[in-house]
C-alpha positions as CSV (number, residue, x, y, z in Angstrom):
1,X,10.6,41.4,-4.1
2,X,12.8,39.8,-6.7
3,X,14.6,36.5,-6.3
4,X,18.3,36.7,-6.7
5,X,18.8,33.4,-8.4
6,X,16.8,34.4,-11.5
7,X,17.7,36.9,-14.2
8,X,15.2,39.4,-15.7
9,X,13.9,36.7,-18.1
10,X,13.3,34.1,-15.3
11,X,16.4,32.0,-16.1
12,X,18.2,30.5,-13.2
13,X,21.8,31.8,-12.7
14,X,24.5,32.0,-10.0
15,X,24.5,35.3,-8.3
16,X,27.5,37.5,-9.1
17,X,29.1,38.3,-5.8
18,X,32.3,39.7,-7.3
19,X,31.5,43.3,-6.3
20,X,30.4,42.4,-2.7
21,X,32.8,43.2,0.1
22,X,34.4,40.3,2.0
23,X,33.0,40.3,5.6
24,X,33.0,37.9,8.5
25,X,29.9,35.8,8.2
26,X,28.3,33.2,10.5
27,X,25.1,31.2,10.3
28,X,23.5,28.9,12.9
29,X,20.9,26.3,12.0
30,X,19.0,23.7,14.0
31,X,16.9,20.6,13.6
32,X,16.0,17.4,15.4
33,X,15.4,13.7,15.0
34,X,12.4,12.6,17.0
35,X,12.4,8.9,18.1
36,X,11.2,6.6,20.9
37,X,12.9,6.7,24.3
38,X,14.3,3.2,23.6
39,X,15.9,4.4,20.3
40,X,17.3,7.5,22.1
41,X,19.0,5.2,24.6
42,X,20.7,3.4,21.7
43,X,21.8,6.7,20.2
44,X,23.4,7.7,23.5
45,X,25.9,4.9,23.4
46,X,24.3,1.5,23.0
47,X,24.1,1.2,19.2
48,X,25.7,-1.8,17.6
49,X,27.0,0.5,14.8
50,X,29.0,2.4,17.4
51,X,29.2,6.1,18.1
52,X,26.0,7.5,16.5
53,X,26.6,11.1,17.7
54,X,30.3,11.1,16.6
55,X,29.6,9.8,13.1
56,X,26.6,12.2,12.7
57,X,28.9,15.1,13.8
58,X,31.5,14.2,11.1
59,X,28.7,13.8,8.5
60,X,27.5,17.3,9.3
61,X,30.9,18.8,8.9
62,X,31.4,17.0,5.6
63,X,27.9,18.1,4.5
64,X,28.7,21.8,5.2
65,X,32.0,21.4,3.2
66,X,30.1,19.9,0.2
67,X,27.1,22.2,0.0
68,X,28.0,23.7,-3.3
69,X,28.2,20.2,-4.8
70,X,24.6,19.5,-3.6
71,X,22.8,22.8,-4.1
72,X,23.1,23.8,-7.7
73,X,23.5,27.6,-7.4
74,X,25.6,27.8,-4.2
75,X,29.1,29.2,-4.4
76,X,31.9,27.1,-3.1
77,X,33.1,28.8,0.0
78,X,36.3,28.7,2.1
79,X,34.7,27.6,5.3
80,X,36.7,28.8,8.4
81,X,34.8,26.7,11.0
82,X,32.0,24.2,11.3
83,X,30.8,23.0,14.7
84,X,27.9,20.7,15.4
85,X,26.3,20.2,18.7
86,X,24.2,17.1,19.1
87,X,22.2,16.8,22.3
88,X,19.9,14.1,23.5
89,X,16.6,15.6,24.6
90,X,14.4,13.1,26.6
91,X,11.5,15.6,26.3
92,X,11.2,15.2,22.5
93,X,12.3,12.4,22.8
94,X,15.2,12.6,20.3
95,X,18.3,14.4,19.4
96,X,18.6,18.2,18.8
97,X,21.2,19.2,16.2
98,X,22.7,22.7,16.0
99,X,25.3,23.7,13.4
100,X,27.4,26.9,13.4
101,X,29.4,27.7,10.2
102,X,31.8,30.6,9.7
103,X,33.7,32.2,6.8
104,X,35.1,35.4,5.6
105,X,33.8,36.0,2.1
106,X,31.4,37.7,-0.3
107,X,28.4,35.5,0.4
108,X,26.8,33.9,3.5
109,X,27.0,30.4,4.9
110,X,23.3,29.9,5.7
111,X,23.0,27.0,3.2
112,X,26.2,25.4,4.7
113,X,24.7,25.5,8.2
114,X,21.3,24.1,7.0
115,X,23.1,21.3,5.0
116,X,25.2,20.4,8.0
117,X,22.1,20.0,10.2
118,X,20.3,18.0,7.4
119,X,23.2,15.7,6.9
120,X,23.7,15.1,10.6
121,X,20.0,14.3,11.0
122,X,20.0,12.0,8.0
123,X,23.0,10.2,9.4
124,X,21.3,9.7,12.8
125,X,18.3,8.3,11.0
126,X,20.5,6.0,8.9
127,X,22.4,4.6,11.9
128,X,19.3,4.0,13.9
129,X,16.7,3.0,11.3
130,X,17.1,-0.7,12.1
131,X,15.7,0.0,15.6
132,X,13.0,2.5,14.4
133,X,11.9,3.3,10.9
134,X,9.3,5.8,12.1
135,X,11.7,8.4,13.4
136,X,11.0,12.0,12.2
137,X,13.4,14.7,11.1
138,X,11.8,18.0,12.0
139,X,12.3,21.7,12.4
140,X,15.3,22.3,10.2
141,X,15.7,26.0,10.0
142,X,18.0,29.0,10.1
143,X,18.3,30.4,13.6
144,X,20.5,33.3,13.0
145,X,23.0,34.8,10.6
146,X,25.4,37.7,10.7
147,X,27.5,39.6,8.2
148,X,27.0,40.8,4.7
149,X,24.9,43.4,3.0
150,X,21.6,42.2,4.4
151,X,22.9,42.3,8.0
152,X,21.9,40.2,10.9
153,X,18.9,37.9,11.1
154,X,17.4,36.1,14.1
155,X,14.5,33.6,13.9
156,X,11.5,34.2,16.1
157,X,10.9,31.5,18.7
């Protein structure tokens, strides 16, 4: 298997997508921030910094939109939609973050979905670190993607 971001001599390059067909594309990524039950209570509405979930949702949207500025070989994409679902999960305990990103274009939005989740998780950590520095960001991964030449992908549980 060859890696698409390297030419024949091993030099990094941006993949040429000019000959690819424009198709509807979607990617869904997930991750979580694991914390103590007490910190989770703060995240659900008692934090002095305000609406942790709302700020993290906005950060995730902004992260998706700025992915090509952060990941060197990503193409800037006209993103059609970004949604973030942040759910408190007392069983972790912590917050589960899911991002869905859509576009119509020549390349997929997997990196945008992963960046959205990462940015939202980092924002949750930043806003709650005064209460708990030992929080863990875990399990960031692509759950599924559709569209494009490579077709559909769905992660195994």
